[in-house]
Structure formats: C-alpha cells, structure tokens
C-alpha positions in Angstrom: -132.6 -86.6 -40.8 -136.3 -85.8 -41.1 -137.3 -88.0 -44.0 -139.8 -90.0 -42.0 -141.4 -87.0 -40.6 -142.0 -85.4 -44.0 -142.6 -88.6 -46.0 -141.4 -87.0 -49.3 -141.0 -89.3 -52.3 -138.4 -89.0 -54.9 -135.5 -87.8 -53.0 -132.1 -89.0 -54.1 -130.5 -91.6 -51.9 -127.7 -89.9 -49.8 -124.8 -92.1 -48.6 -124.5 -92.5 -44.9 -121.7 -91.6 -42.6 -118.8 -92.6 -42.7 -118.9 -91.7 -46.4 -116.6 -92.4 -49.2 -118.7 -90.4 -51.5 -121.0 -87.4 -50.9 -118.7 -85.9 -48.6 -119.1 -82.4 -47.4 -115.9 -80.7 -46.2 -116.5 -77.6 -44.1 -114.0 -74.9 -43.8 -113.6 -73.3 -40.3 -111.9 -69.9 -41.0 -112.2 -68.7 -37.3 -115.3 -69.9 -35.5 -115.4 -69.2 -31.7 -116.0 -72.1 -29.4 -119.6 -71.1 -29.0 -120.1 -70.6 -32.7 -118.5 -74.1 -33.3 -121.0 -75.7 -30.7 -123.9 -74.2 -32.3 -122.7 -75.3 -35.8 -122.4 -78.8 -34.6 -125.9 -78.6 -33.0 -127.2 -77.9 -36.5 -124.9 -79.4 -39.0 -123.0 -82.4 -37.5 -125.2 -84.9 -39.4 -124.2 -83.5 -42.8 -120.4 -82.7 -42.0 -117.9 -85.3 -42.9 -114.7 -83.4 -42.2 -113.7 -80.0 -41.0 -110.6 -78.1 -42.1 -109.0 -75.3 -39.9 -108.6 -73.1 -43.1 -105.1 -72.2 -44.2 -103.1 -71.1 -41.1 -106.0 -70.2 -38.7 -105.1 -73.2 -36.4 -102.0 -71.2 -35.5 -104.0 -68.1 -34.1 -107.1 -70.0 -32.8 -107.7 -69.5 -29.1 -108.5 -72.6 -27.2 -107.2 -74.7 -30.2 -107.2 -78.0 -28.3 -110.6 -77.6 -27.1 -111.9 -76.9 -30.5 -110.2 -80.0 -31.9 -111.6 -82.1 -29.2 -115.1 -80.8 -29.6 -115.1 -81.6 -33.5 -113.7 -85.1 -32.6 -116.2 -85.7 -29.8 -118.8 -85.2 -32.4 -117.4 -87.9 -34.6 -116.0 -85.4 -37.2 -112.3 -85.6 -38.3 -110.5 -82.3 -38.3 -107.2 -81.3 -39.9 -105.1 -78.2 -40.5 -105.0 -76.5 -43.8 -102.5 -77.3 -46.3 -101.1 -73.7 -46.0 -99.9 -74.5 -42.4 -98.4 -77.7 -43.7 -96.4 -75.5 -46.4 -95.5 -73.1 -43.6 -93.5 -75.7 -41.8 -92.1 -77.3 -45.1 -90.7 -74.2 -46.3 -88.9 -73.5 -42.8 -87.5 -77.1 -43.0 -89.5 -78.0 -40.0 -91.4 -81.1 -41.2 -90.5 -82.9 -38.1 -92.0 -80.2 -36.0 -95.2 -80.4 -37.9 -95.3 -84.2 -37.2 -94.9 -83.4 -33.5 -97.7 -81.0 -33.8 -100.0 -83.7 -35.1 -99.0 -85.8 -32.2 -99.7 -83.1 -29.7 -103.0 -82.1 -30.9 -104.1 -85.7 -31.4 -105.0 -84.7 -35.1 -105.0 -87.8 -37.3 -105.9 -86.4 -40.6 -103.3 -84.1 -42.6 -103.4 -82.2 -45.8 -100.3 -82.0 -48.1 -100.4 -79.3 -50.6 -98.0 -77.1 -52.6 -100.3 -74.3 -53.7 -98.2 -71.6 -52.2 -94.7 -72.8 -52.5 -92.7 -74.5 -55.3 -92.1 -78.1 -54.5 -91.0 -81.0 -56.8 -93.9 -83.4 -57.2 -91.6 -86.4 -56.2 -90.9 -84.5 -53.0 -94.7 -84.0 -52.4 -95.3 -87.6 -52.9 -92.6 -88.5 -50.3 -94.2 -86.2 -47.8 -97.5 -88.1 -48.5 -95.9 -91.5 -47.8 -94.4 -90.4 -44.7 -97.6 -88.9 -43.4 -99.6 -91.8 -44.6 -97.9 -94.1 -42.1 -99.5 -92.0 -39.1 -102.5 -90.2 -40.5 -105.3 -90.2 -43.1 -103.8 -88.0 -45.9 -105.6 -85.6 -48.2 -103.6 -83.9 -51.0 -104.4 -80.8 -52.9 -103.8 -80.3 -56.5 -103.6 -77.0 -58.3 -102.1 -73.5 -57.6 -103.4 -70.7 -55.6 -101.8 -68.4 -58.2 -104.5 -67.4 -60.7 -101.9 -66.8 -63.3 -100.4 -70.3 -63.2 -102.6 -72.5 -65.5 -101.8 -76.2 -65.1 -102.9 -78.5 -68.2 -105.2 -81.2 -67.6 -102.5 -84.0 -68.2 -100.5 -82.5 -65.3 -103.6 -82.6 -63.0 -104.3 -86.0 -63.9 -100.6 -87.3 -63.6 -100.5 -85.5 -60.2 -103.7 -86.9 -58.8 -102.7 -90.4 -59.9 -99.3 -90.5 -58.4 -100.6 -88.8 -55.1 -103.3 -91.5 -54.9 -100.6 -94.1 -55.5 -98.5 -92.5 -52.7 -101.2 -93.2 -50.2 -103.7 -90.3 -50.1 -107.4 -90.9 -49.0 -108.9 -88.3 -51.2 -107.3 -85.6 -53.7 -108.6 -82.0 -53.4 -109.1 -80.0 -56.7 -107.9 -76.6 -55.6 -110.3 -73.4 -55.8 -109.3 -71.5 -52.7 -112.0 -70.2 -50.4 -112.9 -67.6 -53.1 -113.6 -70.3 -55.8 -111.8 -68.2 -58.5 -108.6 -70.3 -59.4 -107.8 -73.9 -60.0 -110.7 -75.8 -61.3 -112.5 -72.2 -61.8 -111.9 -69.2 -63.9 -111.4 -65.7 -62.4 -115.2 -65.4 -62.7 -116.2 -68.3 -60.8 -117.2 -70.2 -63.8 -116.1 -73.9 -63.9 -113.4 -75.1 -66.2 -115.6 -77.8 -67.5 -113.3 -79.2 -69.9 -110.6 -79.7 -67.4 -113.1 -81.3 -65.0 -114.3 -83.7 -67.6 -110.6 -84.7 -68.4 -109.9 -85.3 -64.8 -113.3 -87.5 -64.5 -112.2 -89.7 -67.3 -109.1 -90.9 -65.4 -109.6 -90.5 -61.8 -112.4 -92.1 -59.9 -115.0 -89.6 -58.9 -115.2 -90.8 -55.2 -111.5 -90.1 -54.8 -111.9 -86.3 -55.5 -113.1 -83.6 -53.2 -114.1 -80.6 -55.5 -113.5 -77.2 -53.7 -116.8 -75.5 -54.7 -117.4 -72.6 -52.1 -120.1 -70.8 -54.3 -123.7 -71.9 -54.8 -123.4 -71.9 -58.6 -120.5 -74.3 -58.6 -122.2 -76.6 -56.1 -125.2 -76.7 -58.5 -122.8 -77.5 -61.4 -121.4 -80.5 -59.8 -124.5 -82.0 -58.4 -126.4 -81.5 -61.7 -123.7 -83.5 -63.5 -122.5 -85.9 -60.8 -125.4 -86.4 -58.7 -126.2 -85.7 -55.1 -123.3 -87.8 -53.8 -120.4 -85.8 -55.4 -117.7 -84.7 -52.8 -117.5 -81.0 -52.2 -115.3 -78.8 -50.0 -114.6 -75.5 -48.8 -118.1 -75.1 -47.7 -118.9 -72.3 -45.3 -120.4 -73.3 -42.0 -123.5 -71.2 -42.7 -124.0 -72.7 -45.8 -124.0 -76.3 -44.9 -127.8 -76.8 -44.8 -128.4 -75.0 -47.8 -125.9 -77.2 -49.6 -127.8 -80.4 -48.3 -131.0 -79.0 -49.9 -129.3 -78.7 -53.1 -128.1 -82.3 -52.8 -131.7 -83.4 -52.3 -133.4 -81.3 -54.9 -135.1 -79.2 -52.2 -133.9 -75.7 -53.5 -135.0 -74.0 -56.6 -131.4 -74.5 -58.3 -131.8 -78.3 -58.2 -135.6 -78.7 -57.8 -136.0 -80.7 -61.0 -132.8 -82.8 -60.9 -134.0 -85.8 -59.3 -137.8 -86.0 -60.1 -138.7 -89.0 -62.3 -141.0 -87.0 -64.6 -138.8 -84.0 -64.9 -140.9 -81.2 -66.5 -137.7 -79.2 -67.0 
C-alpha cells in the first residue's frame, strides 16, 4: 500500500489480510502462467482468494504450477462450483475429494446452480468437505428464469452456515445478470435487504462483476463489503472504488460530503 507515500486523509479504513470482511474474490477464467505472474505482481496485496472459474481447472495447462504459484503468494485458490457439480452429477464425489488431495487445494466450493440437488444433500456435501477444506457455498440459480424467493435464500444460507461453510456466495454468474441481479444487471435491492436482515454481512460474498454493482454495494455497506467474481484486470479499479478514489465513489467517505 502507498498510503504513507501519498499522505491522503479521509480514506476509509480497509481491513488487512487475512480478512474476514472486505474480501475480494478474483475469478481466473484462463490466465496463462505469465499472465498469472504479472497479475500477482500487481494485485496480490488486494486479492484474498482466487477461483478457477467454472470448469476451467480441467482444461488449464500446467494446472499444478498455477495452483502452486497462487499458494506461494499466500492466496487461497479453489475450483469453481460447476466443476464440483460435474463430479456430483456423475456420482464421482470421492474422485473430487481425491482431486483436492492430489492438487493440494484446501478450499472448496459447493454449489447447485446447474443441477437439481435436494438442499439436505447439499448440506451433507458441505459437512463432508468441511472436515478437510475451508468451504464456500453458492446460493442461487444460474437459470435466469428461476426466481428464488427471499425466504428461501435466507433459509439456505442459514443452514449452509450451520453445516460449516466459511462464506456463502450470492450467485450472479460472471455476467452479473442472474441471482441477486436482474437480467439488466440491476441489483434486486429488496432481496439483498431481506438477506442482510438475517445473515451477517461478513459471512456473504456478493458476486458483483460489473462496476455499477460494486458501487452499489460499497455505497450501502462500506469499503469492507465482500465482493466476488472480480476480473483480474479490474482488481485495482475495484480497490479505488473501495477507497473513494474513483469518480463513482468519490464522495462516499468524505467527512463533509458536498454531494
């Protein structure tokens, strides 16, 4: 961080790593090894966890080298929930566990955004994985036509937290057009408000790939809201939003806010 160099007052206090709040989850959808190295050189300070998006881990050349690279930078890495679902739908959960062991990955995502899964079954997968990994779970469907009412979001998040997840992820896909967002990318603000009333803010990672979505969450919930599905080349831009150093959030944290 360059705070001492710039000596700039009235910046919000950012949580420090390892964070429980203010997390930034970056989605790697296919960076090459060189791109990953360049990304870490610029962004490791601001990155808390990296997801190898959907099933990209399966087709990533030099996968183990990339995993080791991220872990050597002190950043946890995990496979996207879609890969977990691909194993489950083929009745290969034990093979998925062996994959985690072989690759040395100690974080895991449990989701049911692509397949139909009874919620008790999902919670059982969470309990099994929590015995050997730090578990994130994803709530919400990837199907834009499937609207889940707020009480179901809340019930699922509560039971998954009880089953042992570290964080629950509110689904939006990498497009930011499903789940907690409408097809236009607009936040379903009523849904978010209902969730926040019942679920501790620090337990939720909001997938928010679009700038307008990031601004909305930072304006309402502050610099240390957990945000996910951030593109690697948008990481520093997001950090400026968190600090009020971009036009969209410029006045959020000033004591005498002229806006």
